[in-house]
MARDREN-497881 format. One record per atom (N, C-alpha, C): z, x, y. Coordinates in pm, whole numbers, plus 50000, padded with zeros to 5 digits. Each point is the difference from the previous one (the first is absolute). Layout:
@zz->Z; xx->X; yy->Y $
...
This chain:
@zz->56610; xx->47707; yy->38770 $
@zz->49981; xx->49908; yy->49890 $
@zz->49918; xx->49881; yy->50050 $
@zz->49895; xx->49964; yy->49926 $
@zz->49913; xx->49890; yy->50041 $
@zz->50059; xx->49869; yy->49953 $
@zz->49965; xx->49894; yy->50069 $
@zz->50048; xx->49867; yy->49965 $
@zz->49911; xx->49940; yy->49893 $
@zz->50059; xx->49949; yy->49894 $
@zz->49926; xx->49936; yy->49892 $
@zz->50002; xx->49850; yy->50024 $
@zz->49883; xx->49937; yy->50024 $
@zz->49998; xx->49856; yy->50030 $
@zz->50047; xx->49914; yy->49884 $
@zz->50001; xx->50054; yy->49881 $
@zz->50039; xx->49921; yy->49884 $
@zz->50148; xx->50016; yy->49967 $
@zz->50070; xx->50087; yy->50071 $
@zz->50142; xx->50017; yy->49981 $
@zz->50033; xx->50081; yy->49877 $
@zz->50121; xx->50049; yy->49994 $
@zz->50042; xx->50077; yy->49883 $
@zz->50019; xx->49910; yy->49880 $
@zz->49992; xx->50057; yy->49884 $
@zz->50021; xx->49921; yy->49879 $
@zz->50146; xx->49960; yy->49989 $
@zz->50088; xx->50086; yy->50037 $
@zz->50143; xx->49971; yy->49989 $
@zz->50058; xx->50071; yy->49881 $
@zz->50130; xx->49995; yy->49991 $
@zz->50070; xx->50065; yy->49889 $
@zz->50085; xx->49896; yy->49929 $
@zz->50023; xx->50025; yy->49874 $
@zz->50089; xx->49913; yy->49924 $
@zz->50142; xx->50032; yy->50042 $
@zz->50076; xx->49902; yy->50044 $
@zz->50138; xx->50027; yy->50040 $
@zz->50080; xx->50054; yy->49883 $
@zz->50095; xx->50089; yy->50030 $
@zz->50082; xx->50057; yy->49893 $
@zz->50082; xx->49890; yy->49936 $
@zz->50018; xx->50009; yy->49871 $
@zz->50075; xx->49900; yy->49927 $
@zz->49915; xx->49884; yy->49952 $
@zz->49869; xx->49998; yy->50032 $
@zz->49912; xx->49893; yy->49956 $
@zz->49919; xx->50047; yy->49879 $
@zz->49976; xx->49908; yy->49912 $
@zz->49915; xx->50030; yy->49884 $
@zz->49856; xx->49995; yy->50046 $
@zz->49910; xx->50075; yy->49935 $
@zz->49861; xx->50003; yy->50044 $
@zz->49934; xx->49863; yy->50002 $
@zz->50037; xx->49908; yy->49916 $
@zz->49934; xx->49871; yy->49994 $
@zz->50055; xx->49898; yy->50098 $
@zz->50104; xx->50036; yy->50079 $
@zz->50062; xx->49903; yy->50090 $
@zz->49904; xx->49950; yy->50108 $
@zz->49904; xx->50081; yy->50041 $
@zz->49910; xx->49961; yy->50109 $
@zz->49866; xx->49950; yy->49950 $
@zz->49973; xx->50010; yy->49871 $
@zz->49875; xx->49951; yy->49942 $
@zz->50009; xx->49849; yy->49990 $
@zz->49918; xx->49929; yy->50075 $
@zz->50008; xx->49855; yy->50008 $
@zz->49901; xx->49932; yy->49905 $
@zz->49980; xx->50056; yy->49880 $
@zz->49915; xx->49938; yy->49900 $
@zz->49853; xx->50035; yy->50013 $
@zz->49966; xx->50099; yy->50078 $
@zz->49861; xx->50040; yy->50019 $
@zz->49963; xx->50103; yy->49894 $
@zz->49892; xx->49977; yy->49930 $
@zz->49952; xx->50094; yy->49899 $
@zz->49927; xx->50116; yy->50067 $
@zz->49990; xx->50112; yy->49930 $
@zz->49931; xx->50118; yy->50056 $
@zz->49855; xx->49969; yy->50034 $
@zz->49931; xx->49926; yy->49913 $
@zz->49859; xx->49969; yy->50026 $
@zz->49986; xx->49914; yy->50126 $
@zz->50091; xx->49905; yy->50016 $
@zz->49995; xx->49915; yy->50120 $
@zz->50031; xx->50083; yy->50125 $
@zz->50097; xx->50091; yy->49987 $
@zz->50038; xx->50083; yy->50115 $
@zz->49884; xx->50089; yy->50042 $
@zz->49927; xx->50056; yy->49904 $
@zz->49889; xx->50089; yy->50035 $
@zz->49884; xx->49924; yy->50063 $
@zz->49987; xx->49872; yy->49968 $
@zz->49898; xx->49918; yy->50065 $
@zz->50037; xx->49974; yy->50146 $
@zz->50129; xx->49986; yy->50027 $
@zz->50046; xx->49971; yy->50136 $
@zz->50006; xx->50123; yy->50090 $
@zz->50003; xx->50119; yy->49941 $
@zz->50017; xx->50123; yy->50080 $
@zz->49895; xx->50019; yy->50109 $
@zz->49871; xx->49985; yy->49972 $
@zz->49902; xx->50021; yy->50108 $
@zz->50018; xx->49904; yy->50117 $
@zz->50031; xx->49874; yy->49971 $
@zz->50022; xx->49905; yy->50109 $
@zz->50125; xx->50035; yy->50079 $
@zz->50103; xx->50052; yy->49930 $
@zz->50122; xx->50042; yy->50070 $
@zz->49972; xx->50120; yy->50089 $
@zz->49920; xx->50094; yy->49950 $
@zz->49967; xx->50118; yy->50080 $
@zz->49917; xx->49963; yy->50122 $
@zz->49917; xx->49896; yy->49988 $
@zz->49918; xx->49956; yy->50113 $
@zz->50075; xx->49907; yy->50094 $
@zz->50125; xx->49966; yy->49966 $
@zz->50079; xx->49910; yy->50084 $
@zz->49957; xx->49855; yy->49988 $
@zz->49933; xx->49963; yy->49891 $
@zz->49948; xx->49865; yy->49983 $
@zz->50082; xx->49914; yy->49905 $
@zz->50110; xx->50054; yy->49948 $
@zz->50080; xx->49928; yy->49901 $
@zz->50103; xx->49911; yy->50070 $
@zz->50013; xx->49876; yy->49953 $
@zz->50098; xx->49908; yy->50057 $
@zz->50140; xx->50056; yy->49979 $
@zz->50095; xx->49957; yy->50085 $
@zz->50136; xx->50053; yy->49995 $
@zz->50067; xx->49977; yy->49866 $
@zz->49980; xx->49882; yy->49942 $
@zz->50065; xx->49969; yy->49873 $
@zz->49951; xx->50094; yy->49890 $
@zz->49867; xx->50018; yy->49992 $
@zz->49945; xx->50091; yy->49898 $
@zz->50039; xx->50144; yy->50030 $
@zz->50005; xx->50035; yy->50127 $
@zz->50037; xx->50137; yy->50037 $
@zz->50144; xx->50030; yy->49958 $
@zz->50089; xx->49903; yy->50015 $
@zz->50139; xx->50025; yy->49960 $
@zz->50010; xx->50014; yy->49849 $
@zz->49926; xx->49919; yy->49925 $
@zz->49999; xx->50016; yy->49854 $
@zz->49944; xx->50138; yy->49962 $
@zz->49894; xx->50041; yy->50068 $
@zz->49940; xx->50130; yy->49970 $
@zz->50096; xx->50113; yy->50033 $
@zz->50065; xx->49993; yy->50115 $
@zz->50097; xx->50105; yy->50035 $
@zz->50113; xx->50007; yy->49898 $
@zz->50047; xx->49884; yy->49953 $
@zz->50104; xx->49999; yy->49897 $
@zz->49952; xx->50066; yy->49873 $
@zz->49876; xx->49972; yy->49962 $
@zz->49946; xx->50062; yy->49879 $
@zz->49984; xx->50151; yy->50019 $
@zz->49955; xx->50041; yy->50118 $
@zz->49982; xx->50144; yy->50025 $
@zz->50134; xx->50072; yy->49997 $
@zz->50107; xx->49935; yy->50044 $
@zz->50133; xx->50060; yy->49993 $
@zz->50044; xx->50019; yy->49856 $
@zz->49959; xx->49908; yy->49913 $
@zz->50047; xx->50002; yy->49862 $
@zz->49909; xx->50078; yy->49906 $
@zz->49873; xx->50020; yy->50035 $
@zz->49903; xx->50059; yy->49906 $
@zz->49949; xx->50134; yy->50053 $
@zz->50041; xx->50111; yy->49939 $
@zz->49955; xx->50132; yy->50047 $
@zz->49850; xx->50020; yy->49984 $
@zz->49939; xx->49944; yy->49897 $
@zz->49856; xx->50020; yy->49979 $
@zz->49921; xx->49932; yy->50111 $
@zz->50036; xx->49876; yy->50034 $
@zz->49930; xx->49929; yy->50107 $
@zz->50028; xx->50063; yy->50135 $
@zz->50121; xx->50051; yy->50018 $
@zz->50035; xx->50068; yy->50124 $
@zz->49912; xx->50125; yy->50018 $
@zz->49980; xx->50075; yy->49892 $
@zz->49914; xx->50119; yy->50007 $
@zz->49856; xx->49960; yy->50029 $
@zz->49955; xx->49891; yy->49939 $
@zz->49864; xx->49950; yy->50025 $
@zz->49986; xx->49958; yy->50146 $
@zz->50102; xx->49935; yy->50053 $
@zz->49999; xx->49959; yy->50141 $
@zz->49991; xx->50122; yy->50092 $
@zz->50077; xx->50104; yy->49969 $
@zz->49996; xx->50121; yy->50082 $
@zz->49861; xx->50063; yy->49997 $
@zz->49938; xx->50002; yy->49881 $
@zz->49865; xx->50056; yy->49987 $
@zz->49900; xx->49919; yy->50082 $
@zz->50009; xx->49868; yy->49992 $
@zz->49907; xx->49915; yy->50074 $
@zz->50020; xx->50015; yy->50151 $
@zz->50127; xx->50014; yy->50042 $
@zz->50027; xx->50014; yy->50143 $
@zz->49946; xx->50132; yy->50051 $
@zz->50015; xx->50110; yy->49922 $
@zz->49944; xx->50128; yy->50046 $
@zz->49849; xx->49998; yy->49999 $
@zz->49940; xx->49931; yy->49904 $
@zz->49854; xx->49989; yy->49996 $
@zz->49949; xx->49921; yy->50121 $
@zz->50072; xx->49895; yy->50036 $
@zz->49959; xx->49916; yy->50114 $
@zz->50002; xx->50080; yy->50130 $
@zz->50086; xx->50096; yy->50011 $
@zz->50008; xx->50081; yy->50123 $
@zz->49873; xx->50081; yy->50023 $
@zz->49925; xx->50026; yy->49894 $
@zz->49876; xx->50077; yy->50014 $
@zz->49891; xx->49917; yy->50065 $
@zz->50009; xx->49871; yy->49987 $
@zz->49894; xx->49912; yy->50050 $
@zz->50045; xx->49932; yy->50128 $
@zz->49987; xx->50071; yy->50108 $
@zz->50038; xx->49949; yy->50131 $
@zz->49874; xx->49942; yy->50063 $
@zz->50007; xx->49877; yy->50052 $
@zz->49880; xx->49942; yy->50060 $
@zz->49958; xx->50078; yy->50124 $
@zz->49870; xx->50019; yy->50012 $
@zz->49948; xx->50074; yy->50115 $
@zz->49979; xx->49904; yy->50117 $
@zz->49989; xx->50058; yy->50117 $
@zz->49977; xx->49918; yy->50119 $
@zz->49859; xx->49944; yy->49995 $
@zz->49981; xx->49877; yy->50045 $
@zz->49866; xx->49942; yy->49996 $
@zz->49906; xx->50077; yy->50092 $
@zz->49877; xx->50018; yy->49956 $
@zz->49903; xx->50074; yy->50081 $
@zz->49939; xx->49906; yy->50104 $
@zz->49965; xx->50057; yy->50111 $
@zz->49945; xx->49921; yy->50110 $
@zz->49852; xx->49972; yy->49975 $
@zz->49959; xx->49878; yy->50028 $
@zz->49861; xx->49961; yy->49984 $
@zz->49932; xx->50017; yy->50136 $
@zz->49886; xx->50067; yy->50004 $
@zz->49933; xx->50020; yy->50128 $
@zz->49962; xx->49866; yy->50064 $
@zz->50000; xx->49998; yy->50130 $
@zz->49966; xx->49876; yy->50069 $
@zz->49854; xx->49966; yy->49975 $
@zz->49973; xx->49873; yy->49980 $
@zz->49864; xx->49953; yy->49977 $
@zz->49952; xx->50019; yy->49857 $
@zz->50085; xx->50049; yy->49913 $
@zz->49960; xx->50028; yy->49861 $
@zz->49958; xx->49871; yy->49929 $
@zz->50081; xx->49896; yy->50010 $
@zz->49969; xx->49876; yy->49929 $
@zz->49871; xx->49936; yy->50053 $
@zz->49974; xx->50012; yy->50130 $
@zz->49877; xx->49944; yy->50058 $
@zz->49878; xx->50075; yy->49948 $
@zz->50011; xx->50133; yy->49987 $
@zz->49888; xx->50079; yy->49948 $
@zz->49974; xx->49967; yy->49853 $
@zz->50106; xx->49985; yy->49923 $
@zz->49984; xx->49969; yy->49858 $
@zz->49936; xx->49862; yy->49984 $
@zz->50045; xx->49903; yy->50079 $
@zz->49943; xx->49866; yy->49992 $
@zz->49853; xx->50000; yy->50040 $
@zz->49965; xx->50075; yy->50104 $
@zz->49861; xx->50006; yy->50043 $
@zz->49912; xx->50064; yy->49894 $
@zz->50049; xx->50105; yy->49938 $
@zz->49922; xx->50066; yy->49895 $
@zz->49986; xx->49911; yy->49876 $
@zz->50102; xx->49921; yy->49971 $
@zz->49993; xx->49910; yy->49885 $
@zz->49895; xx->49892; yy->50022 $
@zz->49988; xx->49953; yy->50122 $
@zz->49901; xx->49897; yy->50031 $
@zz->49860; xx->50058; yy->49992 $
@zz->49980; xx->50121; yy->50054 $
@zz->49869; xx->50063; yy->50002 $
@zz->49962; xx->50050; yy->49861 $
@zz->50099; xx->50045; yy->49922 $
@zz->49973; xx->50052; yy->49867 $
@zz->49969; xx->50147; yy->50001 $
@zz->50036; xx->50071; yy->50106 $
@zz->49973; xx->50142; yy->50008 $
@zz->50100; xx->50077; yy->49915 $
@zz->49959; xx->50118; yy->49957 $
@zz->50084; xx->50089; yy->49922 $
@zz->50033; xx->50121; yy->50086 $
@zz->50129; xx->50029; yy->50011 $
@zz->50040; xx->50115; yy->50080 $
@zz->49994; xx->50125; yy->49913 $
@zz->49937; xx->50104; yy->50052 $
@zz->49986; xx->50126; yy->49928 $
@zz->50060; xx->50110; yy->50086 $
@zz->50091; xx->50081; yy->49943 $
@zz->50056; xx->50109; yy->50081 $
@zz->49893; xx->50103; yy->50032 $
@zz->50001; xx->50046; yy->50122 $
@zz->49903; xx->50103; yy->50039 $
@zz->50063; xx->50137; yy->49983 $
@zz->49924; xx->50103; yy->50028 $
@zz->50047; xx->50137; yy->49980 $
@zz->50114; xx->50037; yy->50093 $
@zz->50004; xx->49943; yy->50120 $
@zz->50104; xx->50038; yy->50096 $
@zz->50124; xx->49911; yy->49991 $
@zz->50002; xx->49903; yy->49909 $
@zz->50119; xx->49919; yy->49982 $
@zz->49989; xx->49861; yy->50057 $
@zz->49905; xx->49974; yy->50091 $
@zz->49983; xx->49867; yy->50055 $
@zz->49922; xx->49916; yy->49900 $
@zz->50014; xx->49871; yy->50006 $
@zz->49926; xx->49913; yy->49908 $
@zz->49883; xx->49938; yy->50073 $
@zz->49889; xx->49991; yy->49928 $
@zz->49880; xx->49939; yy->50057 $
@zz->49949; xx->49895; yy->49904 $
@zz->49922; xx->49909; yy->50051 $
@zz->49939; xx->49897; yy->49916 $
@zz->49850; xx->50013; yy->50007 $
@zz->49938; xx->50089; yy->49923 $
@zz->49855; xx->50019; yy->50007 $
@zz->49928; xx->49877; yy->49946 $
@zz->49881; xx->49979; yy->50053 $
@zz->49921; xx->49885; yy->49958 $
@zz->49932; xx->50023; yy->49866 $
@zz->49990; xx->50126; yy->49955 $
@zz->49934; xx->50030; yy->49873 $
@zz->50087; xx->49960; yy->49881 $
@zz->50130; xx->49993; yy->50017 $
@zz->50089; xx->49972; yy->49887 $
@zz->49973; xx->49861; yy->49941 $
@zz->49990; xx->49891; yy->50078 $
@zz->49973; xx->49871; yy->49937 $
@zz->49867; xx->49996; yy->49925 $
@zz->49896; xx->50065; yy->50053 $
@zz->49871; xx->50001; yy->49930 $
@zz->50010; xx->50079; yy->49870 $
@zz->50069; xx->50113; yy->50004 $
@zz->50018; xx->50082; yy->49880 $
@zz->50083; xx->49924; yy->49897 $
@zz->50102; xx->49930; yy->50046 $
@zz->50084; xx->49922; yy->49910 $
@zz->49920; xx->49888; yy->49934 $
@zz->49915; xx->49932; yy->50077 $
@zz->49917; xx->49893; yy->49945 $
@zz->49902; xx->50056; yy->49898 $
@zz->49939; xx->50114; yy->50030 $
@zz->49905; xx->50063; yy->49908 $
@zz->50071; xx->50039; yy->49871 $
@zz->50116; xx->50062; yy->50012 $
@zz->50074; xx->50044; yy->49882 $
@zz->50044; xx->49881; yy->49915 $
@zz->50046; xx->49895; yy->50064 $
@zz->50041; xx->49880; yy->49926 $
@zz->49881; xx->49940; yy->49926 $
@zz->49884; xx->49991; yy->50065 $
@zz->49881; xx->49948; yy->49934 $
@zz->49956; xx->50086; yy->49884 $
@zz->50007; xx->50132; yy->50019 $
@zz->49963; xx->50094; yy->49894 $
@zz->50093; xx->49986; yy->49879 $
@zz->50128; xx->49987; yy->50025 $
@zz->50097; xx->49983; yy->49890 $
@zz->49975; xx->49868; yy->49927 $
@zz->49970; xx->49893; yy->50074 $
@zz->49973; xx->49871; yy->49938 $
@zz->49875; xx->50007; yy->49913 $
@zz->49895; xx->50067; yy->50049 $
@zz->49877; xx->50014; yy->49922 $
@zz->50025; xx->50081; yy->49874 $
@zz->50078; xx->50106; yy->50010 $
@zz->50031; xx->50082; yy->49883 $
@zz->50081; xx->49921; yy->49899 $
@zz->50091; xx->49918; yy->50048 $
@zz->50080; xx->49918; yy->49909 $
@zz->49913; xx->49899; yy->49928 $
@zz->49906; xx->49938; yy->50071 $
@zz->49910; xx->49903; yy->49938 $
@zz->49911; xx->50067; yy->49896 $
@zz->49950; xx->50118; yy->50031 $
@zz->49915; xx->50073; yy->49904 $
@zz->50080; xx->50039; yy->49876 $
@zz->50121; xx->50043; yy->50020 $
@zz->50085; xx->50037; yy->49887 $
@zz->50030; xx->49879; yy->49913 $
@zz->50027; xx->49887; yy->50061 $
@zz->50025; xx->49877; yy->49925 $
@zz->49876; xx->49960; yy->49919 $
@zz->49882; xx->50005; yy->50061 $
@zz->49877; xx->49964; yy->49930 $
@zz->49975; xx->50096; yy->49884 $
@zz->50022; xx->50128; yy->50020 $
@zz->49980; xx->50099; yy->49895 $
@zz->50097; xx->49977; yy->49884 $
@zz->50126; xx->49972; yy->50032 $
@zz->50098; xx->49978; yy->49893 $
@zz->49969; xx->49873; yy->49921 $
@zz->49952; xx->49894; yy->50067 $
@zz->49960; xx->49879; yy->49928 $
@zz->49879; xx->50026; yy->49911 $
@zz->49904; xx->50076; yy->50050 $
@zz->49881; xx->50031; yy->49920 $
@zz->50039; xx->50081; yy->49877 $
@zz->50088; xx->50096; yy->50016 $
@zz->50044; xx->50080; yy->49886 $
@zz->50081; xx->49917; yy->49902 $
@zz->50080; xx->49907; yy->50050 $
@zz->50080; xx->49916; yy->49911 $
@zz->49911; xx->49908; yy->49918 $
@zz->49897; xx->49944; yy->50062 $
@zz->49908; xx->49912; yy->49928 $
@zz->49918; xx->50080; yy->49900 $
@zz->49956; xx->50119; yy->50038 $
@zz->49917; xx->50084; yy->49914 $
@zz->50079; xx->50052; yy->49880 $
@zz->50129; xx->50022; yy->50015 $
@zz->50079; xx->50060; yy->49893 $
@zz->50061; xx->49897; yy->49906 $
@zz->49970; xx->49872; yy->50019 $
@zz->50050; xx->49898; yy->49907 $
@zz->49933; xx->50019; yy->49865 $
@zz->50074; xx->49985; yy->49890 $
@zz->49938; xx->50018; yy->49869 $
@zz->49902; xx->49886; yy->49970 $
@zz->49890; xx->50036; yy->49934 $
@zz->49899; xx->49901; yy->49962 $
@zz->50045; xx->49930; yy->49873 $
@zz->49951; xx->49878; yy->49978 $
@zz->50033; xx->49926; yy->49879 $
@zz->49931; xx->50064; yy->49881 $
@zz->50063; xx->50002; yy->49882 $
@zz->49934; xx->50056; yy->49881 $
@zz->49872; xx->49922; yy->49968 $
@zz->49910; xx->50066; yy->49929 $
@zz->49868; xx->49941; yy->49973 $
@zz->50011; xx->49873; yy->49916 $
@zz->50092; xx->49993; yy->49907 $
@zz->50012; xx->49884; yy->49912 $
@zz->50071; xx->49882; yy->50066 $
@zz->50061; xx->50020; yy->50112 $
@zz->50075; xx->49894; yy->50067 $
@zz->49906; xx->49918; yy->50087 $
@zz->50003; xx->49868; yy->49980 $
@zz->49914; xx->49914; yy->50079 $
@zz->50058; xx->49983; yy->50139 $
@zz->49912; xx->49970; yy->50093 $
@zz->50043; xx->49987; yy->50139 $
@zz->50091; xx->49880; yy->50019 $
@zz->49966; xx->49884; yy->49938 $
@zz->50081; xx->49881; yy->50019 $
@zz->50026; xx->49935; yy->49864 $
@zz->50103; xx->50043; yy->49927 $
@zz->50026; xx->49947; yy->49866 $
@zz->50076; xx->49868; yy->50002 $
@zz->50037; xx->49947; yy->50114 $
@zz->50082; xx->49880; yy->50007 $
@zz->49931; xx->49877; yy->49940 $
@zz->49874; xx->49968; yy->50035 $
@zz->49938; xx->49880; yy->49940 $
@zz->49991; xx->50009; yy->49848 $
@zz->49967; xx->50117; yy->49949 $
@zz->49991; xx->50016; yy->49854 $
@zz->50136; xx->49985; yy->49936 $
@zz->50104; xx->50052; yy->50064 $
@zz->50134; xx->49988; yy->49944 $
@zz->50045; xx->49854; yy->50000 $
@zz->49967; xx->49926; yy->50105 $
@zz->50036; xx->49858; yy->50004 $
@zz->49925; xx->49922; yy->49892 $
@zz->49873; xx->50032; yy->49978 $
@zz->49922; xx->49932; yy->49896 $
@zz->50061; xx->50029; yy->49863 $
@zz->50037; xx->50122; yy->49975 $
@zz->50061; xx->50038; yy->49870 $
@zz->50133; xx->49928; yy->49982 $
@zz->50076; xx->49987; yy->50108 $
@zz->50128; xx->49930; yy->49993 $
@zz->49981; xx->49853; yy->49968 $
@zz->49897; xx->49938; yy->50059 $
@zz->49970; xx->49860; yy->49969 $
@zz->49962; xx->49983; yy->49852 $
@zz->49921; xx->50094; yy->49946 $
@zz->49962; xx->49994; yy->49859 $
@zz->50122; xx->50009; yy->49911 $
@zz->50090; xx->50089; yy->50034 $
@zz->50123; xx->50015; yy->49920 $
@zz->50085; xx->49873; yy->50007 $
@zz->50008; xx->49939; yy->50118 $
@zz->50078; xx->49876; yy->50013 $
@zz->49938; xx->49887; yy->49918 $
@zz->49866; xx->49988; yy->50002 $
@zz->49933; xx->49896; yy->49920 $
@zz->50023; xx->50022; yy->49851 $
@zz->49990; xx->50128; yy->49956 $
@zz->50022; xx->50030; yy->49857 $
@zz->50145; xx->49969; yy->49961 $
@zz->50094; xx->50029; yy->50087 $
@zz->50141; xx->49971; yy->49971 $
@zz->50024; xx->49849; yy->49994 $
@zz->49939; xx->49925; yy->50090 $
@zz->50014; xx->49853; yy->49998 $
@zz->49940; xx->49942; yy->49872 $
@zz->49885; xx->50050; yy->49960 $
@zz->49935; xx->49951; yy->49876 $
@zz->50088; xx->50030; yy->49879 $
@zz->50059; xx->50120; yy->49997 $
@zz->50088; xx->50036; yy->49888 $
@zz->50123; xx->49911; yy->49999 $
@zz->50055; xx->49968; yy->50116 $
@zz->50117; xx->49912; yy->50007 $
@zz->49965; xx->49858; yy->49953 $
@zz->49885; xx->49950; yy->50041 $
@zz->49958; xx->49866; yy->49957 $
@zz->49978; xx->49996; yy->49848 $
@zz->49940; xx->50105; yy->49945 $
@zz->49977; xx->50007; yy->49855 $
@zz->50132; xx->50004; yy->49925 $
@zz->50096; xx->50076; yy->50052 $
@zz->50131; xx->50008; yy->49935 $
@zz->50070; xx->49866; yy->50007 $
@zz->49988; xx->49929; yy->50110 $
@zz->50062; xx->49869; yy->50013 $
@zz->49934; xx->49899; yy->49906 $
@zz->49868; xx->50008; yy->49985 $
@zz->49929; xx->49911; yy->49909 $
@zz->50045; xx->50024; yy->49857 $
@zz->50022; xx->50123; yy->49961 $
@zz->50046; xx->50032; yy->49864 $
@zz->50141; xx->49945; yy->49978 $
@zz->50086; xx->50016; yy->50104 $
@zz->50136; xx->49948; yy->49985 $
@zz->49996; xx->49848; yy->49989 $
@zz->49918; xx->49936; yy->50082 $
@zz->49989; xx->49855; yy->49995 $
@zz->49940; xx->49955; yy->49866 $
@zz->49900; xx->50071; yy->49948 $
@zz->49939; xx->49966; yy->49870 $
@zz->50097; xx->50019; yy->49888 $
@zz->50080; xx->50101; yy->50004 $
@zz->50099; xx->50025; yy->49896 $
@zz->50106; xx->49892; yy->50004 $
@zz->50035; xx->49953; yy->50118 $
@zz->50101; xx->49896; yy->50011 $
@zz->49945; xx->49868; yy->49949 $
@zz->49873; xx->49970; yy->50023 $
@zz->49937; xx->49878; yy->49952 $
@zz->49991; xx->50005; yy->49848 $
@zz->49968; xx->50113; yy->49942 $
@zz->49990; xx->50014; yy->49855 $
@zz->50135; xx->49989; yy->49933 $
@zz->50105; xx->50027; yy->50070 $
@zz->50132; xx->49994; yy->49941 $
@zz->50056; xx->49859; yy->50000 $
@zz->49939; xx->49908; yy->50072 $
@zz->50049; xx->49862; yy->50003 $
@zz->49963; xx->49930; yy->49868 $
@zz->50086; xx->49909; yy->49951 $
@zz->49967; xx->49927; yy->49877 $
@zz->49882; xx->49904; yy->50023 $
@zz->49922; xx->49983; yy->49899 $
@zz->49884; xx->49912; yy->50010 $
@zz->50048; xx->49856; yy->50015 $
@zz->49929; xx->49922; yy->50079 $
@zz->50044; xx->49861; yy->50019 $
@zz->49985; xx->49921; yy->49869 $
@zz->50093; xx->49911; yy->49976 $
@zz->49998; xx->49914; yy->49881 $
@zz->49949; xx->49863; yy->50036 $
@zz->49980; xx->49920; yy->49895 $
@zz->49944; xx->49869; yy->50016 $
@zz->50090; xx->49912; yy->50089 $
@zz->50129; xx->50008; yy->49986 $
@zz->50091; xx->49915; yy->50073 $
@zz->50027; xx->50045; yy->50142 $
@zz->49971; xx->50121; yy->50026 $
@zz->50030; xx->50051; yy->50134 $
@zz->49888; xx->49971; yy->50098 $
@zz->49885; xx->49952; yy->49950 $
@zz->49890; xx->49972; yy->50089 $
@zz->50013; xx->49866; yy->50066 $
@zz->50082; xx->49913; yy->49947 $
@zz->50015; xx->49869; yy->50060 $
@zz->50073; xx->50002; yy->50124 $
């Protein structure tokens, strides 16, 4: 029998009701704490609350068992050894800017043709992108709809002039209406008498 680092779940003592060990932890809260408990990262206080809930809740207990069996499948592997001088070679290549290419026999080489080919390819891609951009702009400008024949190129000055004419006509009509009201009010006044002129 293998040793379980997380310990057994435990059993409910005989004569105890299922809720006696549940310390107020909800199922959703318990399921959030399960992964940390399985990793051994849960504080003692939370772990005791979780264990109490697992004793009282068969559904969470089954979920815990499933998670524990799933965790057993993922055993960390031993770290792989790094060859001596690896970091120095990587740093030197990073400074030089060389690209390592695997050869046919498995060794890696840094041919001098790779940087030139890379520069040529990068320049070619940039030129193609610029040509494509210019072509798409030319097509976008060419495909814009033309203005209808009856539409003037710049109707704004004419529209402003027409608006001024309408404003002047409206002001004249308002002044005429005010003059009529004032004239009607003057005509409605009684004519002055001889005694009122003194």
